[in-house]
N, C-alpha and C positions, 0 to 999 in steps of 0.2 A: 775273292779266292786268293790266298796267299802264294807266295812263289814256289814254296815246297809242294804243295798240291798240284799246282801247274805242271811242275816237273814230274810228278808222279803220274798224273794223267798222260802227259806227254810220252813217258817212258812205256806205259802200258799200251798206248795206241801203237807205238813203234813196234812193240814186241808182237801185239796181235797181228800187224800187217806183215811182219817178217814171218810169223808162224804160218798164216795163210799161204803165203808165197811158197814156204818150205814144203807145205803139205799138198799144194795144188800144182807144183812146178811139173810134175810128170803125170798129171791127170786133168785132161781135158774137162771143162766145165759141163759140156753136153753129156759126157760119159758119167761124170759126178752126179748130175741130175737124174740121170736115168737110173744110177745104182741107188741114191737116196729115195727114190720114188718106190723103191721095192720094200722099204722098212716098213712093218707093220704097226699102225699108230698106237695100238693098244700097249705095246711094249715101250714106247716112248712116254707115254703116261704113267706107265709103271714105275719108270726111272725118274720121273719128276716127282712121283709119290715117294719113292726112296729118298730124295732129296728134301722133302718136306719133313720126312722122318728125321733125317740128319740134323736140321735146324731145330726140330721139335724137341729132340732129346737134349740138346744143350739148354733149351729153353726150361726143360723140366728139371735138370740139374741145377739150374739158377733159382728156380722156385724153390726146391727142396733146401738149398743151403742158405737162402735168404730167410726162408721160414724158420730155420733153426736159429738164426741170428735175430729173430724177433721181427720181422717185415713180411706181413702176409701179403706179398705181391700178387695180382691177379696174372694168370698164366698168359694173357695176351700182352701184358707189358713184358714179361719175361721172352715172349716170343719175339717181341719187337727188339729188345736188346740183342738177341741172337742174330736177327736180320742185320741190324747195325754192324755187328762184329764180323760178319760174313762179308758185308760189303767195303768196310774199311780196311780189313784185312787184304782183301783182294786187290786193292789199289795202292797198297804200301809195300815197300821192300820187306822180305822176311815176314810179312804180316804182323808188323811191329805196331800198327797203329789200331787194331781192332779192340783190344782189351781196354786201352785209355779211353777210347770212344764210348764203349759199354759202360765204364764206370762213371763218365761223365753224365750220361743219361739216366743212369741209376740215382745219380746225387740229385738230379733235376726233380726226381720222383721222391725224395726225402730219404734215400738209403746214404747213410755216411760214406765217404770216400774210403775209410778204413775197411768197412764191411764189404763193399763193392769190390775193393782190392782183393779181400779174403775170397770172395766169391770166385773171381776170376783165377786166383792162385790155385785153389782146388780143383777147379776145372782143367787148368792147364796141366797139373800134375797127374790127373786122371788120363787126359788125353795123350800125353807123351808116353806114359807108361803102357796104355793099351796100344798104342800106335807101334811102339817097340816090339811088344809081345807078338803083336798080330805079324809083323814082318819077320820076326825071329822064327815063328812057327812055319811061315811060308817059306823061308830060307832053307830050313832042315827038312821040312816034309815035302817040298816040291823041288827036288833036284834037277828035274828036267827043265822047269821053268827057270830056275836059277841058272842054269848053264846056256840056256837058249837066249837070255837077254844080252849076252856077250860081255867083253872085257870093259868097254867104256862105260857102260851102265854099271858094271859091277864096282868100279872105282868111285862112282858116284854114290852107289849103295853103301860102300865103305866109309865114305866121307858122311853120308847122312847119318848111318848108324852109330858112328863115332860121336858126332855132335849130340845126337839123341841121347846116347848114354850119359855123356858128361851133363847135359841139362838135367836129365832125370835124376841122376844119381846126386847132382849138386842140389836139386830142390829137395829131394827126401832127406839128405844129410842136413840141410838148413833147417828142416822142419823137426827131425827127430834126434839129431846130433848137433846141436847148436854150438857147443863149446869147440869141437873139432872143426866145425864149419867157420866159426870165428877165427880160429887159428890159421886155417887154411887162407882164407880171404885176407886177412891181416897181413900174412906173409906175402901174398900176391901184391898187395898195395905197396908194401915195403919195396919189393922187387921193382915193380913200376916205377917208384920214385927213384930209386937208384939208376934205373936205366932211362929215365928222362920221359917215359910213356905217360906217367901221371904228373900233372902240373899243379893240381890244386889237392893235395893230400887230404887236408881237413874235411873238404866238401865231399870228396870220395868216401871217406870213412864214416861221415855222417849219414850219407845215403846208404852205404851198406848197413849200417846200424838200424835204420829205418826198414829197410827190407828184411833184416834179420829178425826184426819184432814183427813184421807180417808173417813170416813164416812160423814163427813160434805160436802165434795166435792161431794159425792154421792147424798146428799140431795139437793144441789145446782144444780146438773145436773138434777134431776126429776122436780125440780121447773121450771127450764128453759125450760124443754121439757115436758109439763103436758100430752101429748099423749103417751109418751114413757113408763111409768109404766104400765098403762093398756094393752098396746100392749105386753109388756114383760110377764105380768101375763097371758095373753091369749095364747102365744106361749108356755109358761111353762105348762099351763093346757093341751094343746095338747100333749106336749112332754110326760108328766106323764101318760095320757090316753093311749098313745101308748104303754109305757112300761107295764102298768097295764093290758092291753088287752092281752098280750102275752098268759098268760094261758088259755084264752077263746079260741084262735086259736088252742091250743093243745087240748082242750075239744072238739071242732068241729072236729079236725083230728082224734080223736078216734072214731068219729061217734056217739057221745053222744048228746043229746038234752035235753031240759027242764030247764036249768039254764039259766039265762039271763046275759048280757054282764055287766050290772052294779054289779050285785051279785058278779062275779067273780073279776071284776076290783075292787071293794070294798074290798073283801077278800085280793087281793093283795097289796091294799094300806095299810091295817092294818098290814099285815105282813112286808112290807117295813118300816113302821114307828117303829115296834117292834124291828128289828134287825139292822136298819140303824145306830144307834148311838154306837153299840157295837165295842169295839177296835180290830176287826178282819178284815184282808185284804178281801176286797169284801163281808164282812159278811158271809164268806164261813163257812158252817156247821150250824151255826145258821139260815141262810136263808133257807137252805134245810129242816132243822128240823121243822121250823115253817109252811113252805109250805106245808109239808108232813102233818101236822095236819089240815091245812086249805083246802088242795086239797081233803082230805078224805070225807068232806062234799059234793062234787061234783062228784067225780070219784068213790067213794067206796074203800074199803080197798086193793082191788086186783089191782086197776090201779092206785092208788095214787103215789106209789113210781115210776113207769115208767113216770107217767105225770110230776113229779117233776124233773126227769132226762131230759125229753124232753124240758121242759119251762126253767130251768136254762140252758140247753145246747144252747138254743136260745138267751136267755136274758143276759147270763154272759159269759160262756166259749167259745162260738163261737166268741163272740165280743172281749172277752178278747185276743184271738189269732189274730184277724183282726186288732184290735186297736193297738196290739203289733207291727205287720207288718207296719202299717201306721206311728207309732211313729218311727221305725227304717227308713222309707223312708224320714219323715220329718228330722230327724237327718242328714241323709247323704246327703239330698239336700242341707242343710245350710252348710255342710262341703265343699261340691263340689263348692258352691257359694263362699265361703271364699277363696277358692284357685285361683279363677279368678282374674286376674290383676284389681286392682282399677283404675277407670277412675277418673283424677284429676278434682276437682270441684273448680272453680273460688271463690274468695272471695266475689264478689257481689251477686252470686247464693247462696253461703253458707249462708250469711246473710239473703236473701230472704226466703230460706227454714226454717232457724231458726225462723225467724220472724212469718212465717206462723204457724209453729208448736206450738208456744207459745200462739199466739193470738186467735187461734181456740179452740172451747171447748164447754162445755154445759153452 
């Protein structure tokens, strides 16, 4: 295990420990255990089912995109990629490691890195677009929830919204306005060189050009498949609805009624937008603190902390463990496959396979 991964795990463990202390410091364990025993198990199972829907929707998006690129991947493999992405994103700051890990395992299954990158690019564009739209709807349609979350969380929401807008607009501009995006990024690199922030100009510019090429290929893919983008957006909306609905299953599990699904899903959407861009593994600590403030509106002060523990236990910690096990299984299955004797492939068949791989696509 390299030093970077050790530091990530250490930071994650420290954040989890600090978070538990923060949530439990005014809640005796005996009282907490008594409260948690009142939760109805069937609603916990419903929450776990929603999380499987969350992971499964991304897997279906990957299967659709890779299929359009000429790779008929089994759904179970795409599901494995999604679990890998969930796990690695959860243990790396700002979720930066998930997509490279998914691309790596796709390449081990014969998907070229360029196609794997394109797959993750399209998923990221859809995810960020729907995340922002969901939070924007909640912000404007739920003024009571917005005001009840307080000024501190409002500042985080402003920060998260600004970052999400810049990323989404930047991605869409690179895809559909490549000339304008090239001029803008070129100007930023020049400014960075003049101010001393960019040390290796040629390397940065070549990296940007490769990235721009990937975005152009993404735009070409969408133009050649006009039905693909709306379908991906629909699946992503279902994916995020499943994630944001987990607190509502906890609310029902505690036997509470009165708040609606859209109110609680909207509050969770605002929390996710507020903390999603923070450089913390899995947004641990920040997510629980923000959720505690938001959940107080629905659960009251007495049940807010237990509700946060249960909701995050379903939507993050249980799936962190599960996705870690799936990632280990995916890794070991590739190692076992690599140890198997290779079947010789004739030159004619090799040429035929190569021709098919390069000729198919969006």
